[in-house]
LUMFIMI-515706 format. One record per atom (N, C-alpha, C, CB): chain; x, y, z; residue number from 1. Coordinates in steps of 0.02 Angstrom, whole numbers. Glycine has a CB too. Example, Ala and Ser with C-alpha at 12.3 -4.5 7.8 and 13.67 -1.06 7.14 Angstrom:
+-------+--------+--------+--------+-----+
| kette |      u |      v |      w |  nr |
+-------+--------+--------+--------+-----+
|     A |    660 |   -284 |    390 |   1 |
|     A |    615 |   -225 |    390 |   1 |
|     A |    660 |   -165 |    390 |   1 |
|     A |    565 |   -224 |    452 |   1 |
|     A |    642 |   -112 |    354 |   2 |
|     A |    684 |    -53 |    357 |   2 |
|     A |    645 |      2 |    394 |   2 |
|     A |    704 |    -30 |    286 |   2 |
+-------+--------+--------+--------+-----+
//
This chain:
+-------+--------+--------+--------+-----+
| kette |      u |      v |      w |  nr |
+-------+--------+--------+--------+-----+
|     A |     40 |    -59 |      0 |   1 |
|     A |      0 |      0 |      0 |   1 |
|     A |     43 |     63 |      0 |   1 |
|     A |    -46 |      0 |     60 |   1 |
|     A |    100 |     61 |     33 |   2 |
|     A |    143 |    120 |     38 |   2 |
|     A |    172 |    139 |    -30 |   2 |
|     A |    199 |    107 |     88 |   2 |
|     A |    195 |     90 |    -69 |   3 |
|     A |    227 |    105 |   -133 |   3 |
|     A |    181 |    141 |   -182 |   3 |
|     A |    252 |     42 |   -165 |   3 |
|     A |    120 |    119 |   -192 |   4 |
|     A |     75 |    158 |   -236 |   4 |
|     A |     62 |    228 |   -209 |   4 |
|     A |      9 |    121 |   -245 |   4 |
|     A |     56 |    236 |   -144 |   5 |
|     A |     44 |    302 |   -115 |   5 |
|     A |    104 |    347 |   -126 |   5 |
|     A |     29 |    296 |    -40 |   5 |
|     A |    165 |    322 |   -119 |   6 |
|     A |    226 |    361 |   -132 |   6 |
|     A |    230 |    380 |   -205 |   6 |
|     A |    288 |    323 |   -110 |   6 |
|     A |    213 |    333 |   -249 |   7 |
|     A |    215 |    346 |   -321 |   7 |
|     A |    168 |    402 |   -340 |   7 |
|     A |    198 |    283 |   -360 |   7 |
|     A |    108 |    401 |   -313 |   8 |
|     A |     58 |    452 |   -327 |   8 |
|     A |     80 |    520 |   -299 |   8 |
|     A |    -10 |    433 |   -299 |   8 |
|     A |    107 |    520 |   -239 |   9 |
|     A |    130 |    582 |   -207 |   9 |
|     A |    188 |    613 |   -248 |   9 |
|     A |    153 |    569 |   -135 |   9 |
|     A |    232 |    571 |   -273 |  10 |
|     A |    289 |    596 |   -312 |  10 |
|     A |    264 |    629 |   -377 |  10 |
|     A |    338 |    537 |   -329 |  10 |
|     A |    214 |    600 |   -408 |  11 |
|     A |    187 |    629 |   -470 |  11 |
|     A |    151 |    695 |   -458 |  11 |
|     A |    138 |    579 |   -503 |  11 |
|     A |    126 |    705 |   -397 |  12 |
|     A |     86 |    764 |   -382 |  12 |
|     A |    125 |    822 |   -351 |  12 |
|     A |     30 |    745 |   -337 |  12 |
|     A |    191 |    816 |   -346 |  13 |
|     A |    230 |    871 |   -318 |  13 |
|     A |    217 |    933 |   -362 |  13 |
|     A |    307 |    854 |   -315 |  13 |
|     A |    194 |    987 |   -330 |  14 |
|     A |    172 |   1045 |   -367 |  14 |
|     A |    224 |   1099 |   -380 |  14 |
|     A |    116 |   1075 |   -332 |  14 |
|     A |    287 |   1084 |   -370 |  15 |
|     A |    339 |   1134 |   -382 |  15 |
|     A |    402 |   1101 |   -407 |  15 |
|     A |    354 |   1175 |   -318 |  15 |
|     A |    445 |   1140 |   -436 |  16 |
|     A |    511 |   1117 |   -457 |  16 |
|     A |    562 |   1164 |   -425 |  16 |
|     A |    519 |   1115 |   -536 |  16 |
|     A |    619 |   1138 |   -407 |  17 |
|     A |    670 |   1177 |   -373 |  17 |
|     A |    678 |   1154 |   -302 |  17 |
|     A |    653 |   1252 |   -376 |  17 |
|     A |    705 |   1198 |   -260 |  18 |
|     A |    719 |   1179 |   -190 |  18 |
|     A |    683 |   1227 |   -144 |  18 |
|     A |    796 |   1180 |   -176 |  18 |
|     A |    653 |   1199 |    -93 |  19 |
|     A |    619 |   1239 |    -41 |  19 |
|     A |    646 |   1219 |     27 |  19 |
|     A |    542 |   1229 |    -44 |  19 |
|     A |    661 |   1268 |     67 |  20 |
|     A |    685 |   1253 |    135 |  20 |
|     A |    625 |   1251 |    182 |  20 |
|     A |    737 |   1307 |    158 |  20 |
|     A |    632 |   1211 |    233 |  21 |
|     A |    579 |   1204 |    283 |  21 |
|     A |    588 |   1257 |    337 |  21 |
|     A |    579 |   1132 |    314 |  21 |
|     A |    534 |   1271 |    373 |  22 |
|     A |    539 |   1321 |    427 |  22 |
|     A |    583 |   1295 |    485 |  22 |
|     A |    470 |   1338 |    454 |  22 |
|     A |    611 |   1341 |    523 |  23 |
|     A |    652 |   1324 |    581 |  23 |
|     A |    611 |   1279 |    628 |  23 |
|     A |    676 |   1387 |    618 |  23 |
|     A |    644 |   1230 |    657 |  24 |
|     A |    612 |   1185 |    703 |  24 |
|     A |    583 |   1123 |    670 |  24 |
|     A |    557 |   1221 |    738 |  24 |
|     A |    577 |   1122 |    605 |  25 |
|     A |    552 |   1064 |    568 |  25 |
|     A |    610 |   1014 |    561 |  25 |
|     A |    524 |   1085 |    498 |  25 |
|     A |    598 |    949 |    568 |  26 |
|     A |    652 |    901 |    558 |  26 |
|     A |    677 |    898 |    486 |  26 |
|     A |    630 |    832 |    581 |  26 |
|     A |    635 |    921 |    439 |  27 |
|     A |    655 |    923 |    368 |  27 |
|     A |    694 |    987 |    357 |  27 |
|     A |    593 |    918 |    321 |  27 |
|     A |    752 |    982 |    324 |  28 |
|     A |    791 |   1041 |    306 |  28 |
|     A |    766 |   1071 |    241 |  28 |
|     A |    866 |   1023 |    301 |  28 |
|     A |    757 |   1027 |    190 |  29 |
|     A |    734 |   1052 |    125 |  29 |
|     A |    704 |    996 |     85 |  29 |
|     A |    793 |   1085 |     87 |  29 |
|     A |    665 |   1016 |     34 |  30 |
|     A |    637 |    970 |    -15 |  30 |
|     A |    656 |    997 |    -83 |  30 |
|     A |    559 |    963 |     -8 |  30 |
|     A |    683 |    953 |   -125 |  31 |
|     A |    704 |    973 |   -192 |  31 |
|     A |    670 |    928 |   -243 |  31 |
|     A |    781 |    970 |   -200 |  31 |
|     A |    639 |    958 |   -293 |  32 |
|     A |    606 |    921 |   -346 |  32 |
|     A |    633 |    943 |   -413 |  32 |
|     A |    529 |    930 |   -343 |  32 |
|     A |    668 |    899 |   -447 |  33 |
|     A |    697 |    914 |   -512 |  33 |
|     A |    672 |    862 |   -561 |  33 |
|     A |    775 |    914 |   -509 |  33 |
|     A |    629 |    881 |   -606 |  34 |
|     A |    600 |    833 |   -653 |  34 |
|     A |    557 |    784 |   -615 |  34 |
|     A |    655 |    796 |   -691 |  34 |
|     A |    575 |    721 |   -616 |  35 |
|     A |    535 |    670 |   -584 |  35 |
|     A |    563 |    648 |   -517 |  35 |
|     A |    529 |    611 |   -629 |  35 |
|     A |    622 |    670 |   -499 |  36 |
|     A |    655 |    649 |   -437 |  36 |
|     A |    641 |    699 |   -381 |  36 |
|     A |    732 |    641 |   -448 |  36 |
|     A |    625 |    672 |   -321 |  37 |
|     A |    613 |    713 |   -262 |  37 |
|     A |    664 |    693 |   -209 |  37 |
|     A |    539 |    704 |   -236 |  37 |
|     A |    698 |    743 |   -180 |  38 |
|     A |    747 |    731 |   -128 |  38 |
|     A |    724 |    768 |    -65 |  38 |
|     A |    819 |    755 |   -149 |  38 |
|     A |    719 |    731 |    -10 |  39 |
|     A |    701 |    760 |     55 |  39 |
|     A |    763 |    755 |     99 |  39 |
|     A |    639 |    723 |     87 |  39 |
|     A |    788 |    813 |    121 |  40 |
|     A |    847 |    814 |    164 |  40 |
|     A |    826 |    833 |    235 |  40 |
|     A |    901 |    865 |    137 |  40 |
|     A |    853 |    797 |    283 |  41 |
|     A |    836 |    808 |    354 |  41 |
|     A |    892 |    844 |    389 |  41 |
|     A |    819 |    742 |    389 |  41 |
|     A |    876 |    878 |    443 |  42 |
|     A |    926 |    916 |    480 |  42 |
|     A |    978 |    871 |    514 |  42 |
|     A |    892 |    958 |    533 |  42 |
|     A |    963 |    807 |    524 |  43 |
|     A |   1011 |    761 |    554 |  43 |
|     A |   1062 |    734 |    503 |  43 |
|     A |    975 |    704 |    587 |  43 |
|     A |   1057 |    757 |    440 |  44 |
|     A |   1104 |    735 |    389 |  44 |
|     A |   1079 |    679 |    345 |  44 |
|     A |   1167 |    715 |    420 |  44 |
|     A |   1023 |    648 |    364 |  45 |
|     A |    996 |    593 |    323 |  45 |
|     A |    956 |    622 |    264 |  45 |
|     A |    952 |    547 |    366 |  45 |
|     A |    942 |    580 |    215 |  46 |
|     A |    905 |    601 |    156 |  46 |
|     A |    864 |    543 |    129 |  46 |
|     A |    952 |    629 |    102 |  46 |
|     A |    810 |    560 |     95 |  47 |
|     A |    769 |    511 |     59 |  47 |
|     A |    762 |    536 |    -13 |  47 |
|     A |    699 |    501 |     92 |  47 |
|     A |    769 |    489 |    -60 |  48 |
|     A |    763 |    506 |   -131 |  48 |
|     A |    709 |    462 |   -161 |  48 |
|     A |    831 |    497 |   -168 |  48 |
|     A |    661 |    493 |   -194 |  49 |
|     A |    609 |    457 |   -231 |  49 |
|     A |    624 |    465 |   -305 |  49 |
|     A |    537 |    484 |   -213 |  49 |
|     A |    632 |    409 |   -339 |  50 |
|     A |    648 |    410 |   -411 |  50 |
|     A |    602 |    362 |   -448 |  50 |
|     A |    723 |    392 |   -423 |  50 |
|     A |    579 |    382 |   -507 |  51 |
|     A |    533 |    339 |   -544 |  51 |
|     A |    567 |    276 |   -570 |  51 |
|     A |    502 |    377 |   -602 |  51 |
|     A |    528 |    223 |   -576 |  52 |
|     A |    552 |    160 |   -604 |  52 |
|     A |    516 |    149 |   -670 |  52 |
|     A |    541 |    100 |   -555 |  52 |
|     A |    538 |    100 |   -708 |  53 |
|     A |    508 |     86 |   -774 |  53 |
|     A |    437 |     59 |   -770 |  53 |
|     A |    551 |     38 |   -811 |  53 |
|     A |    418 |     33 |   -711 |  54 |
|     A |    350 |      5 |   -705 |  54 |
|     A |    298 |     55 |   -681 |  54 |
|     A |    352 |    -53 |   -658 |  54 |
|     A |    318 |    120 |   -677 |  55 |
|     A |    271 |    172 |   -658 |  55 |
|     A |    266 |    185 |   -583 |  55 |
|     A |    204 |    154 |   -683 |  55 |
|     A |    305 |    148 |   -544 |  56 |
|     A |    307 |    160 |   -472 |  56 |
|     A |    369 |    202 |   -457 |  56 |
|     A |    308 |     92 |   -432 |  56 |
|     A |    388 |    206 |   -394 |  57 |
|     A |    450 |    241 |   -376 |  57 |
|     A |    493 |    197 |   -332 |  57 |
|     A |    434 |    307 |   -339 |  57 |
|     A |    558 |    211 |   -334 |  58 |
|     A |    605 |    179 |   -289 |  58 |
|     A |    620 |    229 |   -234 |  58 |
|     A |    670 |    155 |   -326 |  58 |
|     A |    625 |    206 |   -173 |  59 |
|     A |    642 |    248 |   -116 |  59 |
|     A |    711 |    230 |    -92 |  59 |
|     A |    590 |    241 |    -58 |  59 |
|     A |    757 |    279 |    -96 |  60 |
|     A |    825 |    270 |    -72 |  60 |
|     A |    832 |    310 |     -8 |  60 |
|     A |    878 |    293 |   -126 |  60 |
|     A |    864 |    281 |     42 |  61 |
|     A |    872 |    314 |    107 |  61 |
|     A |    945 |    316 |    126 |  61 |
|     A |    830 |    279 |    161 |  61 |
|     A |    969 |    375 |    144 |  62 |
|     A |   1037 |    384 |    170 |  62 |
|     A |   1032 |    398 |    244 |  62 |
|     A |   1075 |    441 |    132 |  62 |
|     A |   1068 |    360 |    284 |  63 |
|     A |   1065 |    369 |    356 |  63 |
|     A |   1129 |    400 |    383 |  63 |
|     A |   1052 |    303 |    391 |  63 |
|     A |   1164 |    438 |    342 |  64 |
|     A |   1225 |    470 |    363 |  64 |
|     A |   1211 |    523 |    415 |  64 |
|     A |   1262 |    499 |    302 |  64 |
|     A |   1244 |    519 |    471 |  65 |
|     A |   1235 |    568 |    524 |  65 |
|     A |   1272 |    633 |    506 |  65 |
|     A |   1260 |    541 |    591 |  65 |
|     A |   1246 |    688 |    526 |  66 |
|     A |   1277 |    753 |    514 |  66 |
|     A |   1341 |    758 |    556 |  66 |
|     A |   1228 |    811 |    532 |  66 |
|     A |   1393 |    787 |    526 |  67 |
|     A |   1455 |    798 |    562 |  67 |
|     A |   1449 |    858 |    608 |  67 |
|     A |   1514 |    808 |    513 |  67 |
|     A |   1481 |    856 |    664 |  68 |
|     A |   1478 |    915 |    707 |  68 |
|     A |   1495 |    897 |    774 |  68 |
|     A |   1412 |    946 |    705 |  68 |
+-------+--------+--------+--------+-----+
//
């Protein structure tokens, strides 16, 4: 159920470019370029949604901790 919902959400992103989140939000920014959506978190992790040939999306997750 999650994969079709992510696929539909990715298709409905209403902007292109990068938007920063408000202070206090765990999300740092969201970037949408073409069909790929990248969500960056303040802890240094990221999620990437990219389309696949079957019309769904692949979800890639980076769990790299922020340096500091």
